[in-house]
N, C-alpha and C positions, 0 to 999 in steps of 0.2 A: 722153680726152675721148670718141671711144664709149664706151672700153670701163668707163669708171667709169657712165656713163649705164648700160648693161648690167649692170652691176653692181648697180647703183641698183633693177632693175629686179627681176635678176631673184632679191634682198631683197626688197622686198614681191610680190612673186609667191608666193615659201613664209611669207609671215608669212598675204598673204591663204587659202595653202591651208590650212596650223594652225590658222584661225582657221575653218576654217568646221567642219575637221573636232572641230577641241571643241565645236563649234552642232553635229552628229551625232549626237555624243554624252550632250550636253544632248537633243537631242530625244527619239533612242531612250532614256533616261531616263523622257522624261514621257510624251512612248508609252507606259510600260508602266506608272510613273503611275499613269494615268490608266485603265486598263485594269483596273488593282491595283483604284480607285475604281468603276470602276464593275460588279464585280466585288461588295463589297461591298454598294454599295447596295441589289443581287440578295440576298445574304445578310437585311442590314436587314426587308429590304421580309418577308422570308416570314419574321423572327424575330416583327414586327410581327405578325402574321396566324397563327402558334402562340401570340404569349402571351395578342392580343386572341380565339382562341377559347378556350385554358386558362382565361383570366380571365372568360370571360362560363358558362360550365361548372363554375368555382366559382363560383360569384352562384349558378346555378341551384341548386347540394349543397346551398350553406347558406341558402338560402331553404327550402329541404325541410327540413333540418334542422333550424332553428329551430320550424317546424311538426313536424316532428318530436316538437321537446321541448313545445312547448304543447301537445301531444297525450298527453305521457309524463311528466306534473308530478304525479300526484294519486296517491293513497298511499302516500308514499317516506317512504321512512326520512333519518332529518336527514340521518345524511352522502353518502347519492343526491342530496337535495336541491341538496348540500352541489356536489357534483359538475357537477348539469346550470345551477347559476350560475354557474362559472365554461368551462362549456361554453360561452354564452350573454354571458358580455364575449369569449372569444376570438373568436365570431363577430361580436361588434362592432369589435373592436380587426382583424379579416381586412377588414372588409367599407371600415373606411379607407383599411388598406392598401392596397388594391383601386386605389381615389381614388386616390390618390397614383401609384397602377403607373401608370395610361389618361391622366395627366394630358403623359407623355412616348409616346405611345400613338395614328397616324392617329385620328381618331374625326367623324363626320357633323353636319356644322357649325351643323344647326338649321336654323329659317325663313328665320328676318329676314336670317344670315348670307346661304343661299342663294338668299334673292333677288337682294342685292345683289349679291354674289361667282361664282354657280354653287357648282359644287364643284371650287373650291378647295381642298386640302388647309394646312390654318393654324395646326397642327400647331409647336412647337418642341420639336425632340429634346432638345435641349439647357439645362440649368441656367441655360448663358449665355447663350445666344441671348434663354431668356424673362428673363434681367435686365434684358438691351440692352430685349428690346421696356419693359418694364413702365417703368424710366425714359424709356426713348423720351414711353409717355405721358402722366410725370408733366409734363419739361419740358413738353411737349406743349401742357399744361394750363398751364402758367407762361405760358408764352411771348405764349399768346392772350390770357389774364387782365389782362396786360400792355401788350398788343395793345385790350382792348376797355377799358380803365380812361383810356388815354390819350383812346382816341377821347369816350365819355363825359364822361372833364372837358370838350375839347373842345368837344364839341357844347355844353352845360350849360352856359360859365360865356362861351364866346367865341361862340360861331355857332348861329343859329338858321334855320338849311335843312330842308326835308323832304329835302333830299336826299341829304343826308350821314344825315342818321339813318334813309335806309333804309338806306343805306350798313354803319352798327351794326347796326341788326336784321337781315336778311342776313349778315352776317358770324356775328352770332349761332345761327338758324339754321347758318350750315355748322361750327362750333364743336358744337353737339348733334350734330350725324347724324353728325360723325365721332368722336364722344365717346360714339353709338351703335353702331357699328363697330366700338370696336379696341374695348370692353371686351365684348362682343360675343368677338372671339377672343382679348382675355384669358379669358376663358370658357371659351371651347374648351380654352387651356392650362392650369385648373385653377386659378385664380385665385375665392378666396369672396367675390364680390359681394352685398352684399343684395340682394332683389328692388324695394326701392323705391331704391333708390339710380338704379336701372338705368331704372326705369316714368319717378322722376321728369327725365330728361333725354329719353324720347320728350314728355313734358306743352313742357315748358321749347323742346323745336324749336319747335313745336307751338301754343304762345305768342307766342316771336318771329313766325313765320310771319302771323300774326294782327296783331299789330303793324305791320308788314311792306307789308302790305296796308290798315292804316285811313288814310282820306282826309286827308290836312288841314284843318281845319276849325275855330270854335268846340270842341270837344269834346279833339280831341286834343289840342291847344296848354295845357288845362286840364292833362290828364295828361301832358303830352310832357315838363316841371321833374319831374316825381314821376317818373315813371320813370326819369327819363337820369340822378336823386342815388340812388334805388334799383340803376340797373346800373355806379353808379360804385361801391355799394357792394360788391354783389359778388366785383367783381373784385379789392377790397380784400381780404374774408376769401378765396376764394380763394390770393393773395396767401398769405397764411397763411395757411389751413392746410398750401401744396406744404412748407414747411419745417417746419412741425412732421412733415407726415404723414414727410417725407424720412429726419427724424431716428430718425421711432421703428422703421421699416422696419430704413432699417442698424441699428438699433443692437438690434431682434429680431432681422438674419437674421443681422448679423454672431454671435449668443450660439444661435443655429440653435433658438428660441424660439417660430417661423411658421413656419408653410406658402410655400414663397418666392415665391409670384404676391400671394400677400396686398397686398388695398388695398384705401386708400377712397379715395370717392365726396367727395359736399360732405352733408358730416356726420364721423362718424365707424365705424372700426367699436367692439364692445367691448373688446376688449386695449388701447382707445387709451386708457391710462386717467392713466396718470403724465404730468402737464403740463401736466393739460386743463384746468384751471379759468380758464382767464387768455381762452381760446378760448373757452371756451361763453355766453358774454356775448355776443359777437361773433356765434350761431350764434344764438342764441332771438334777440336781434336779429331781426336779417335777416328768422327766422320770420316776425315778429311785423308785420314789413310788406311782406312777402305780404301778410298779413288787410288790411291796412291801406290797400294797394296794390284790392286786389277790396271790401269793403266801400265805399271811396269811385268806383270801377266799376260796383257796382249802384245805388250812390246817382243817378252819371252815368245811368243806364240808366232812370232813373223821370223823369228832366226832357223835359215836352213839347220840344225840338228836337232832339232823341235820333233820328238816323236811322238811322245807322253798327248795325252788329250784331255790330262788332266789340268794340265794348262789353262786352255784359253775356260774348260768350262767354270774351273777355280774366280780367273778372274770377273768371269761375267756374272758371277757370287758373288766379288765384291763390290763387283759396282754396283748390283739390286740390291745390293745392304747396307751404302752411302744414299742412295739415289730416297729410297725407304726412313733410313735412318734420319737423314738434311732433311728431305724435305718436310715431314710427321714435326720437329720439332719444331723444325722453320716458323712451321701453321699452328702450334701451341704458343710458344711465342707470341705472334702477330696477335692471334685473337685473345691473347691474357693483359699484349698493352692495351689489344685498343677497349678490349673491355674496360680497360685501369681508366682511360681518357675520360671515356663514356660517364665511369662513374666521380672522377673529378669534375664536369661539366654540371652534369647531376647536383651536388656539392655546392 
């Protein structure tokens, strides 16, 4: 019996030693891989600095070349004029190419991100990382739209407590503030977001903050259901936009027709035209609802019993949102129709 126990102990010790030997080999490989990783990081950092410096120098020289072309286009023959035009076109192409290159290089965060995050590098260095962050952004919008829709539905039809209204408005403030940060990161990674759609979220966050501070009273109760119905509708439209935009982005990304970080926010970009006819009525109805909210609040501000400053400020915010959304959307549709007409004439 003792010999059998000794044999089992000996076999167990041998297994432990063999296992430790394998772990030691894997540990050495891990150390070597990590050392190589750190070396590659240093190489990447040097290459990033070289590329950034080279692009800056190229931009400077292209700017000088453009100035030289503008001062040298007089008294030229037709052939020479055509040559200069080709050079100008090449300069435009190279400028766009440099913009694509810089999307994968570290850059300054800008004032807003610097204030919020500090001097943190938010540049995503691979296309897969950019795709993942972009998809996460869209899913975040859908998730919050669903939560806001359910909360608005509950407050409108079942519950009438100021506390729950405050939770809804606080959630809206947090949602829009988060969107401004995420969109700033997307812009830092090369996303082409129209200026108004970014500014829209700052206004919407401010509006939600003012609604949050509006004290309960007769005027608040008068406007409450109108605002909840509007919030319910906006959440519904944002849900529709998510599925429409995701389909368009997937199709165009697969075909390689657009920049890999293009996205839409409230509204749509000029390229999102195919199949948009069903969504435009919902968008314009929402825009005019914002106008209706603004006019309603302005009328309320004229009442003798109106003492709250929030009434006039909210009305002004809704009016700004209407004008920005409506005129930007009309301009995009008009531009697209004009471009479509020019293409039809060319054919």
